[in-house]
FISENU-5127 format. One record per residue (C-alpha): y, x negated, z negated; residue number from 1; residue in three letters. Coordinates in Angstrom, 2 decimals, always signed. Layout:
// residues N
atom yy->Y, xx->X, zz->Z, sefi->NUM, titi->ALA
...
// end
This chain:
// residues 116
atom yy->+178.37, xx->-137.63, zz->-244.65, sefi->1, titi->GLN
atom yy->+180.00, xx->-135.98, zz->-247.65, sefi->2, titi->VAL
atom yy->+179.07, xx->-136.42, zz->-251.30, sefi->3, titi->GLN
atom yy->+180.36, xx->-134.32, zz->-254.17, sefi->4, titi->LEU
atom yy->+180.07, xx->-135.29, zz->-257.83, sefi->5, titi->VAL
atom yy->+180.98, xx->-132.81, zz->-260.55, sefi->6, titi->GLU
atom yy->+181.79, xx->-133.61, zz->-264.16, sefi->7, titi->SER
atom yy->+183.33, xx->-132.01, zz->-267.21, sefi->8, titi->GLY
atom yy->+180.72, xx->-129.48, zz->-268.20, sefi->9, titi->GLY
atom yy->+179.44, xx->-129.08, zz->-271.72, sefi->10, titi->GLY
atom yy->+179.07, xx->-126.83, zz->-274.72, sefi->11, titi->LEU
atom yy->+182.12, xx->-124.90, zz->-275.86, sefi->12, titi->VAL
atom yy->+182.73, xx->-122.07, zz->-278.30, sefi->13, titi->GLN
atom yy->+183.93, xx->-118.66, zz->-277.10, sefi->14, titi->PRO
atom yy->+187.66, xx->-118.76, zz->-276.51, sefi->15, titi->GLY
atom yy->+187.56, xx->-122.47, zz->-275.78, sefi->16, titi->GLY
atom yy->+188.54, xx->-124.42, zz->-272.69, sefi->17, titi->SER
atom yy->+187.00, xx->-126.89, zz->-270.29, sefi->18, titi->LEU
atom yy->+188.18, xx->-128.63, zz->-267.15, sefi->19, titi->THR
atom yy->+185.70, xx->-129.40, zz->-264.41, sefi->20, titi->LEU
atom yy->+186.31, xx->-132.09, zz->-261.83, sefi->21, titi->SER
atom yy->+184.69, xx->-132.65, zz->-258.45, sefi->22, titi->CYS
atom yy->+185.23, xx->-135.92, zz->-256.62, sefi->23, titi->ILE
atom yy->+184.46, xx->-135.89, zz->-252.92, sefi->24, titi->ALA
atom yy->+183.65, xx->-138.93, zz->-250.84, sefi->25, titi->SER
atom yy->+182.95, xx->-139.44, zz->-247.18, sefi->26, titi->GLY
atom yy->+184.54, xx->-137.61, zz->-244.27, sefi->27, titi->SER
atom yy->+186.88, xx->-135.36, zz->-246.22, sefi->28, titi->ILE
atom yy->+189.84, xx->-133.56, zz->-244.76, sefi->29, titi->SER
atom yy->+192.40, xx->-131.56, zz->-246.68, sefi->30, titi->SER
atom yy->+192.42, xx->-128.93, zz->-243.94, sefi->31, titi->ILE
atom yy->+189.06, xx->-127.62, zz->-245.10, sefi->32, titi->TYR
atom yy->+188.52, xx->-125.53, zz->-248.21, sefi->33, titi->PRO
atom yy->+186.88, xx->-126.58, zz->-251.44, sefi->34, titi->MET
atom yy->+185.54, xx->-124.29, zz->-254.07, sefi->35, titi->GLY
atom yy->+183.64, xx->-123.75, zz->-257.28, sefi->36, titi->TRP
atom yy->+180.57, xx->-121.58, zz->-257.53, sefi->37, titi->TYR
atom yy->+178.30, xx->-120.84, zz->-260.45, sefi->38, titi->ARG
atom yy->+174.75, xx->-119.71, zz->-261.01, sefi->39, titi->GLN
atom yy->+173.50, xx->-118.22, zz->-264.24, sefi->40, titi->ALA
atom yy->+169.77, xx->-118.01, zz->-265.04, sefi->41, titi->PRO
atom yy->+168.15, xx->-115.25, zz->-263.06, sefi->42, titi->GLY
atom yy->+171.27, xx->-114.54, zz->-261.04, sefi->43, titi->LYS
atom yy->+172.51, xx->-115.41, zz->-257.59, sefi->44, titi->GLN
atom yy->+175.06, xx->-118.13, zz->-257.03, sefi->45, titi->ARG
atom yy->+178.54, xx->-116.63, zz->-256.92, sefi->46, titi->GLU
atom yy->+182.00, xx->-117.74, zz->-255.93, sefi->47, titi->LEU
atom yy->+184.26, xx->-118.58, zz->-258.85, sefi->48, titi->VAL
atom yy->+187.33, xx->-119.94, zz->-257.09, sefi->49, titi->ALA
atom yy->+188.27, xx->-121.45, zz->-253.76, sefi->50, titi->ARG
atom yy->+191.29, xx->-123.38, zz->-252.57, sefi->51, titi->ILE
atom yy->+192.20, xx->-123.64, zz->-248.93, sefi->52, titi->ARG
atom yy->+193.95, xx->-126.24, zz->-246.87, sefi->53, titi->SER
atom yy->+196.87, xx->-127.96, zz->-248.48, sefi->54, titi->GLY
atom yy->+196.17, xx->-126.19, zz->-251.75, sefi->55, titi->GLY
atom yy->+198.44, xx->-123.31, zz->-250.82, sefi->56, titi->ARG
atom yy->+195.93, xx->-120.47, zz->-250.89, sefi->57, titi->THR
atom yy->+193.57, xx->-119.72, zz->-253.75, sefi->58, titi->THR
atom yy->+190.93, xx->-117.06, zz->-254.28, sefi->59, titi->THR
atom yy->+189.33, xx->-116.08, zz->-257.57, sefi->60, titi->TYR
atom yy->+186.46, xx->-113.90, zz->-258.64, sefi->61, titi->ALA
atom yy->+187.75, xx->-110.86, zz->-260.50, sefi->62, titi->ASP
atom yy->+185.85, xx->-111.92, zz->-263.59, sefi->63, titi->SER
atom yy->+187.85, xx->-115.15, zz->-263.95, sefi->64, titi->VAL
atom yy->+191.32, xx->-114.10, zz->-262.79, sefi->65, titi->LYS
atom yy->+193.93, xx->-115.01, zz->-265.35, sefi->66, titi->GLY
atom yy->+191.58, xx->-117.39, zz->-267.17, sefi->67, titi->ARG
atom yy->+190.58, xx->-120.00, zz->-264.57, sefi->68, titi->PHE
atom yy->+192.81, xx->-122.11, zz->-262.34, sefi->69, titi->THR
atom yy->+191.66, xx->-124.13, zz->-259.35, sefi->70, titi->ILE
atom yy->+193.71, xx->-127.06, zz->-258.12, sefi->71, titi->SER
atom yy->+193.32, xx->-129.88, zz->-255.69, sefi->72, titi->ARG
atom yy->+194.55, xx->-133.45, zz->-255.42, sefi->73, titi->ASP
atom yy->+194.13, xx->-134.40, zz->-251.78, sefi->74, titi->ASN
atom yy->+195.12, xx->-138.01, zz->-252.40, sefi->75, titi->ALA
atom yy->+192.17, xx->-138.33, zz->-254.79, sefi->76, titi->LYS
atom yy->+189.82, xx->-136.01, zz->-252.86, sefi->77, titi->ASN
atom yy->+189.34, xx->-134.15, zz->-256.11, sefi->78, titi->THR
atom yy->+189.24, xx->-130.48, zz->-256.98, sefi->79, titi->VAL
atom yy->+189.61, xx->-129.21, zz->-260.53, sefi->80, titi->TYR
atom yy->+188.73, xx->-126.03, zz->-262.33, sefi->81, titi->LEU
atom yy->+190.66, xx->-125.38, zz->-265.51, sefi->82, titi->GLN
atom yy->+188.77, xx->-122.79, zz->-267.54, sefi->83, titi->MET
atom yy->+190.44, xx->-121.08, zz->-270.48, sefi->84, titi->ASN
atom yy->+189.29, xx->-118.38, zz->-272.86, sefi->85, titi->ASN
atom yy->+185.67, xx->-119.02, zz->-271.98, sefi->86, titi->LEU
atom yy->+183.17, xx->-116.31, zz->-272.77, sefi->87, titi->GLN
atom yy->+179.41, xx->-116.21, zz->-273.09, sefi->88, titi->ALA
atom yy->+179.12, xx->-114.66, zz->-269.64, sefi->89, titi->GLU
atom yy->+180.71, xx->-117.78, zz->-268.16, sefi->90, titi->ASP
atom yy->+177.59, xx->-119.75, zz->-269.08, sefi->91, titi->THR
atom yy->+176.12, xx->-121.13, zz->-265.88, sefi->92, titi->ALA
atom yy->+175.64, xx->-124.20, zz->-263.75, sefi->93, titi->VAL
atom yy->+178.88, xx->-124.80, zz->-261.87, sefi->94, titi->TYR
atom yy->+178.74, xx->-126.25, zz->-258.38, sefi->95, titi->TYR
atom yy->+181.42, xx->-127.76, zz->-256.20, sefi->96, titi->CYS
atom yy->+181.39, xx->-126.95, zz->-252.50, sefi->97, titi->LYS
atom yy->+183.15, xx->-128.39, zz->-249.49, sefi->98, titi->TYR
atom yy->+182.70, xx->-127.05, zz->-246.00, sefi->99, titi->ASN
atom yy->+183.95, xx->-128.37, zz->-242.70, sefi->100, titi->ASP
atom yy->+183.43, xx->-126.90, zz->-239.23, sefi->101, titi->TYR
atom yy->+179.82, xx->-128.11, zz->-239.17, sefi->102, titi->LEU
atom yy->+178.27, xx->-127.99, zz->-242.61, sefi->103, titi->ASN
atom yy->+178.42, xx->-126.85, zz->-246.20, sefi->104, titi->ASP
atom yy->+178.16, xx->-129.57, zz->-248.81, sefi->105, titi->TYR
atom yy->+177.23, xx->-129.03, zz->-252.45, sefi->106, titi->TRP
atom yy->+177.37, xx->-131.11, zz->-255.57, sefi->107, titi->GLY
atom yy->+174.52, xx->-131.41, zz->-258.02, sefi->108, titi->GLN
atom yy->+176.09, xx->-129.04, zz->-260.52, sefi->109, titi->GLY
atom yy->+177.36, xx->-129.31, zz->-264.06, sefi->110, titi->THR
atom yy->+176.20, xx->-127.11, zz->-266.92, sefi->111, titi->GLN
atom yy->+178.72, xx->-125.03, zz->-268.84, sefi->112, titi->VAL
atom yy->+177.42, xx->-123.32, zz->-271.97, sefi->113, titi->THR
atom yy->+179.60, xx->-121.01, zz->-274.02, sefi->114, titi->VAL
atom yy->+178.10, xx->-120.33, zz->-277.40, sefi->115, titi->SER
atom yy->+179.02, xx->-120.19, zz->-281.04, sefi->116, titi->SER
// end
C-alpha cells in the first residue's frame, strides 16, 4: 500500500513562488515515476510535471515550462514542485501521483490560489 501526503499550498500573489512537497510512504521504488497534476474548477485534471526513475528525466506541461521545477529525493521518498512566477491561471488543487506496475496512487491534494 502506498500513501501520498502533499503540503505547501496556499495563497500567493501573482509573480510569487511556492514549493509543494509530497511525501510517499509504503512500497515505494525509485524506479517508478512520480508526478504533479492539477485540477482547476470546471476543468479536467492535467499533468503539470513528472519525474522518472532516478530523477534523470523530467516532463513539463508547456504552460509551466521555465517557471516550475520538479525534483525528487529518493532517500526521503519525497517529490517537490518549485513554482515561480505564479499566475492566476495556476490556481488549482495540486495532486501528487505515484504509479508502479500495478496501480496509480494519488494524494489528497493541496490548494494553490494565485490572487492579488
